[in-house]
C-alpha positions as CSV (number, residue, x, y, z in Angstrom):
1,M,-58.2,-4.3,-144.7
2,V,-58.6,-8.0,-145.5
3,E,-58.6,-9.0,-141.8
4,R,-61.7,-6.8,-141.3
5,T,-63.5,-8.2,-144.3
6,D,-65.9,-11.1,-143.8
7,I,-65.6,-13.8,-146.4
8,Q,-69.4,-14.3,-146.4
9,W,-69.7,-10.7,-147.7
10,L,-67.5,-11.6,-150.6
11,L,-69.2,-14.9,-151.4
12,S,-72.7,-13.2,-151.3
13,F,-71.4,-10.4,-153.5
14,V,-70.0,-12.8,-156.1
15,A,-73.3,-14.8,-156.2
16,V,-75.4,-11.6,-156.6
17,Y,-73.0,-10.3,-159.3
18,E,-73.4,-13.5,-161.3
19,K,-77.2,-13.8,-160.8
20,L,-78.1,-10.1,-160.7
21,S,-80.7,-11.2,-158.2
22,F,-80.7,-11.4,-154.4
23,K,-83.3,-14.1,-154.6
24,L,-81.4,-16.3,-157.0
25,A,-78.1,-15.7,-155.1
26,A,-79.9,-16.8,-151.9
27,Q,-81.1,-20.0,-153.5
28,Q,-77.6,-20.7,-154.7
29,R,-76.0,-20.1,-151.3
30,L,-78.9,-21.7,-149.3
31,L,-79.3,-18.6,-147.2
32,P,-82.2,-16.2,-146.6
33,T,-82.5,-13.4,-149.1
34,S,-82.2,-10.9,-146.2
35,N,-78.8,-12.3,-145.3
36,I,-77.5,-11.9,-148.9
37,S,-78.8,-8.3,-149.1
38,R,-77.2,-7.5,-145.7
39,H,-73.8,-9.0,-146.7
40,V,-73.6,-6.9,-149.8
41,A,-74.7,-3.8,-147.9
42,Q,-72.0,-4.4,-145.3
43,L,-69.4,-5.0,-147.9
44,E,-70.3,-1.7,-149.7
45,Q,-70.2,0.1,-146.4
46,H,-66.8,-1.5,-145.5
47,L,-65.4,-0.4,-148.9
48,N,-67.2,2.9,-148.9
49,T,-68.3,2.4,-152.5
50,R,-71.3,1.3,-154.4
51,L,-70.8,-2.2,-156.0
52,L,-74.3,-2.8,-157.4
53,E,-76.9,-0.4,-158.7
54,R,-80.4,-1.7,-158.0
55,T,-83.8,-0.4,-158.8
56,T,-87.2,-1.9,-158.5
57,R,-86.9,-3.3,-162.0
58,K,-83.3,-4.4,-162.5
59,M,-79.8,-4.6,-161.1
60,H,-76.4,-4.0,-162.7
61,P,-72.9,-3.8,-161.4
62,T,-70.9,-0.5,-161.0
63,A,-67.4,-0.2,-162.4
64,S,-66.1,-0.8,-158.9
65,G,-68.3,-3.9,-158.6
66,T,-67.0,-5.3,-161.9
67,Q,-63.4,-4.6,-160.8
68,L,-63.9,-6.3,-157.5
69,Y,-65.6,-9.3,-159.0
70,E,-63.0,-9.9,-161.7
71,T,-60.2,-9.7,-159.1
72,I,-61.8,-11.6,-156.2
73,K,-63.5,-14.5,-158.2
74,P,-60.3,-16.3,-159.2
75,L,-58.9,-15.7,-155.7
76,L,-61.9,-17.3,-154.0
77,Q,-61.7,-20.2,-156.4
78,R,-58.0,-20.8,-155.5
79,V,-58.8,-20.7,-151.8
80,D,-61.7,-23.2,-152.4
81,D,-59.4,-25.5,-154.4
82,A,-56.8,-25.3,-151.6
83,L,-59.3,-26.2,-148.9
84,T,-60.7,-29.0,-151.0
85,E,-57.3,-30.4,-151.7
86,V,-56.6,-30.5,-147.9
87,C,-59.9,-32.2,-147.3
88,E,-59.0,-34.9,-149.7
89,H,-56.6,-36.2,-147.0
90,S,-59.3,-36.4,-144.4
91,D,-61.1,-39.7,-143.9
92,A,-64.4,-38.1,-142.8
93,L,-67.0,-37.0,-145.3
94,S,-69.0,-33.9,-144.3
95,G,-70.7,-30.8,-145.9
96,H,-73.7,-30.2,-148.0
97,L,-74.5,-32.1,-151.2
98,N,-76.8,-30.4,-153.7
99,L,-77.9,-32.6,-156.5
100,V,-80.6,-33.3,-159.2
101,M,-81.5,-36.8,-160.3
102,P,-84.4,-38.8,-161.8
103,D,-87.0,-40.1,-159.3
104,L,-85.9,-43.7,-159.4
105,P,-86.4,-46.1,-156.4
106,V,-82.9,-47.6,-156.8
107,L,-81.2,-44.2,-156.7
108,A,-83.4,-43.1,-153.8
109,A,-82.3,-46.2,-151.8
110,L,-78.6,-45.7,-152.6
111,I,-78.6,-42.0,-151.8
112,A,-80.3,-42.7,-148.4
113,D,-77.8,-45.4,-147.7
114,F,-74.9,-43.0,-148.5
115,C,-76.2,-40.4,-146.1
116,H,-76.8,-43.0,-143.4
117,Q,-73.2,-44.1,-143.7
118,H,-72.0,-40.5,-143.5
119,P,-74.1,-38.6,-140.9
120,D,-72.1,-35.4,-141.3
121,I,-73.4,-35.1,-144.9
122,T,-76.5,-32.9,-145.4
123,L,-78.5,-33.2,-148.6
124,S,-80.7,-31.1,-150.9
125,C,-82.0,-33.1,-153.8
126,D,-84.4,-32.1,-156.6
127,T,-85.9,-34.9,-158.7
128,Q,-86.1,-34.1,-162.4
129,L,-85.7,-36.2,-165.5
130,N,-84.4,-33.4,-167.7
131,P,-83.0,-30.4,-165.6
132,S,-82.6,-27.2,-167.5
133,E,-79.2,-25.5,-167.8
134,G,-80.5,-22.6,-165.8
135,I,-80.7,-24.6,-162.6
136,L,-77.3,-26.2,-162.8
137,E,-75.3,-23.4,-161.2
138,G,-74.4,-24.2,-157.6
139,L,-75.1,-28.0,-157.9
140,D,-72.6,-30.6,-156.8
141,L,-73.9,-33.4,-159.0
142,V,-76.4,-34.0,-161.8
143,I,-77.6,-37.5,-162.5
144,R,-79.4,-37.9,-165.8
145,F,-79.9,-40.2,-168.7
146,G,-78.1,-39.8,-172.1
147,R,-78.2,-41.6,-175.4
148,G,-75.4,-41.2,-177.9
149,T,-72.8,-38.4,-178.0
150,L,-73.1,-36.0,-175.1
151,I,-73.4,-32.2,-175.6
152,D,-70.0,-30.6,-174.9
153,S,-69.9,-28.7,-171.6
154,G,-67.6,-27.8,-168.7
155,W,-69.0,-30.8,-166.7
156,V,-67.2,-34.1,-166.3
157,A,-69.5,-37.1,-167.1
158,Q,-69.1,-40.5,-165.5
159,P,-71.3,-43.4,-166.7
160,L,-73.1,-45.1,-163.8
161,L,-75.2,-47.6,-165.7
162,T,-75.5,-48.8,-169.3
163,L,-78.8,-50.2,-170.6
164,P,-78.9,-51.8,-174.1
165,S,-82.0,-50.7,-176.1
166,C,-84.2,-52.0,-178.8
167,V,-87.1,-50.7,-181.0
168,V,-90.4,-52.3,-180.3
169,G,-94.0,-52.2,-181.3
170,A,-97.3,-54.0,-180.9
171,P,-97.9,-57.0,-183.1
172,A,-100.9,-55.4,-184.8
173,L,-98.9,-52.3,-185.7
174,L,-96.1,-54.3,-187.0
175,A,-98.6,-56.2,-189.2
176,D,-99.8,-52.9,-190.7
177,H,-96.2,-51.8,-191.4
178,A,-94.3,-54.8,-192.9
179,N,-90.7,-54.8,-194.1
180,L,-89.4,-52.4,-191.4
181,H,-85.7,-53.1,-191.6
182,T,-84.0,-49.8,-192.4
183,L,-83.9,-46.4,-190.7
184,D,-85.5,-44.9,-193.8
185,T,-88.6,-47.1,-193.6
186,L,-88.8,-46.5,-189.8
187,S,-88.9,-42.8,-190.5
188,K,-92.2,-43.1,-192.3
189,V,-94.2,-44.9,-189.5
190,P,-95.7,-43.5,-186.3
191,C,-93.2,-43.5,-183.3
192,I,-93.3,-42.6,-179.7
193,T,-90.6,-40.1,-178.7
194,S,-89.4,-38.2,-175.6
195,L,-90.7,-34.7,-175.1
196,T,-87.6,-32.9,-173.8
197,A,-85.5,-35.6,-172.2
198,L,-82.5,-37.1,-174.2
199,Q,-82.6,-33.9,-176.3
200,G,-86.0,-35.0,-177.6
201,T,-85.6,-36.2,-181.2
202,P,-83.8,-37.4,-183.3
203,W,-83.4,-41.1,-182.3
204,R,-79.8,-42.1,-182.0
205,F,-78.3,-45.2,-183.3
206,K,-74.8,-46.6,-183.1
207,H,-72.0,-45.4,-185.4
208,N,-73.3,-41.8,-185.0
209,K,-76.4,-42.4,-187.0
210,T,-79.6,-40.4,-186.2
211,L,-83.2,-40.6,-187.3
212,H,-85.9,-38.0,-187.3
213,V,-89.2,-40.0,-186.7
214,Q,-92.8,-39.1,-187.0
215,S,-94.4,-38.6,-183.6
216,S,-97.7,-37.4,-182.2
217,Y,-97.1,-39.0,-178.8
218,K,-94.2,-37.4,-176.9
219,V,-93.6,-38.3,-173.2
220,N,-90.7,-38.0,-170.7
221,S,-91.4,-41.4,-169.3
222,G,-90.3,-44.9,-170.3
223,H,-93.3,-46.4,-168.6
224,M,-95.7,-44.2,-170.6
225,A,-93.8,-44.9,-173.8
226,K,-94.1,-48.7,-173.2
227,A,-97.8,-48.4,-172.4
228,A,-98.4,-46.5,-175.6
229,A,-96.4,-49.0,-177.6
230,I,-98.5,-51.9,-176.2
231,Q,-101.6,-50.0,-177.3
232,G,-100.2,-49.7,-180.9
233,L,-99.8,-45.9,-180.8
234,G,-96.4,-46.1,-182.3
235,F,-93.0,-47.8,-182.2
236,A,-90.8,-47.0,-179.2
237,I,-87.1,-47.2,-178.4
238,L,-86.8,-48.7,-174.9
239,P,-84.2,-50.2,-172.7
240,R,-84.3,-54.0,-173.4
241,H,-84.7,-54.9,-169.7
242,M,-87.7,-52.7,-169.4
243,C,-89.7,-54.5,-172.1
244,Q,-88.3,-58.0,-171.7
245,A,-91.4,-59.4,-170.1
246,E,-93.6,-58.0,-172.8
247,L,-91.3,-59.4,-175.5
248,E,-91.6,-62.8,-174.0
249,A,-95.3,-62.5,-173.6
250,G,-95.7,-61.3,-177.2
251,T,-97.5,-58.1,-176.4
252,L,-94.5,-56.3,-177.9
253,V,-92.3,-57.4,-180.8
254,E,-88.7,-56.2,-181.4
255,L,-88.0,-54.8,-184.8
256,T,-85.1,-56.4,-186.7
257,L,-83.3,-53.4,-188.0
258,D,-80.1,-53.0,-190.0
259,D,-78.9,-50.5,-187.3
260,E,-78.8,-51.0,-183.5
261,P,-80.0,-48.2,-181.2
262,E,-77.5,-46.5,-178.9
263,D,-77.5,-47.7,-175.3
264,L,-79.3,-45.6,-172.7
265,V,-76.7,-44.5,-170.2
266,L,-77.2,-43.1,-166.7
267,Y,-74.5,-40.4,-166.2
268,A,-73.2,-38.6,-163.1
269,F,-72.2,-35.0,-164.1
270,Y,-70.0,-32.9,-161.8
271,S,-68.0,-29.7,-162.2
272,G,-64.8,-30.0,-164.2
273,R,-62.7,-28.2,-161.5
274,K,-59.1,-29.2,-160.8
275,Y,-60.0,-30.9,-157.5
276,P,-63.3,-32.8,-157.5
277,Q,-64.9,-32.7,-154.1
278,K,-64.3,-35.8,-152.1
279,K,-68.0,-36.0,-151.1
280,V,-68.9,-36.0,-154.8
281,T,-66.4,-38.7,-155.9
282,A,-67.4,-40.8,-152.8
283,L,-71.1,-40.6,-153.8
284,I,-70.3,-41.5,-157.4
285,T,-68.3,-44.6,-156.2
286,H,-71.1,-45.6,-153.9
287,L,-73.7,-45.3,-156.7
288,K,-71.5,-47.3,-159.1
289,T,-71.0,-50.1,-156.6
290,G,-74.6,-50.2,-155.5
291,L,-75.9,-50.3,-159.1
292,R,-73.5,-53.0,-160.0
293,E,-74.2,-55.2,-156.9
294,S,-77.9,-54.9,-157.3
295,G,-77.8,-55.8,-161.0
296,T,-80.2,-53.0,-161.2
297,S,-83.0,-52.5,-163.7
298,A,-83.1,-48.7,-162.9
299,Q,-86.8,-48.7,-162.8
């Protein structure tokens, strides 16, 4: 029977089973929804059994569908691992790269350069600062910032860039709030925080210390946080390189605290499978090299 079974039918069935949606499965597989629906129908016809019950409101697997999924999923994974391992011995890079990353000029240039060097690579890239967990399925690579201990997941994290940070504020604001040297005193003054990026609050300091700060100004942008800090709307924790010119000009002042903020780190996350895809590891190497050679400021 296997020789008369199209693997595309199985791949589409697995995607629909996991998503319980033809539309979401189509987005994951980068195929039209009609193709996904046809694949599942052809597989059901081929097996002469119903795998998925669907109504206008919802979809759920049948007992046969669950049995097939639980059997075929690990087999497909082993086949994929075997093919990936063979590809590791090939010099050419090809295939589709699906990634999410922040909209940073330095990353844009490096990604474009990578695809220029490897013309057989195709790319789908969404630019988000803080991608939600719901969109991570089907991605090859997620590039995003982190500060402090990472949340445990099944993804492998490789640091691409480390940016030392500092807490800064406008001179007038600092004059209104003297003797800010401890985390306890900092917790009582207005601060500028992220909205959802970097897990929002609390602020993270070295030696696993955290601080819940008062904030009425929350933004997912370092540039907006710096502009607000210059206007005296609150103290901000920023990468040092990003506010070096303002520190030298005196429009921002660094707080001398007993504790040092955690570094801001740009990470590359990829699936923790046995065989990392060669195209993914090659891109990570390219990004690391490019960032190091450019002495980048990641702005």
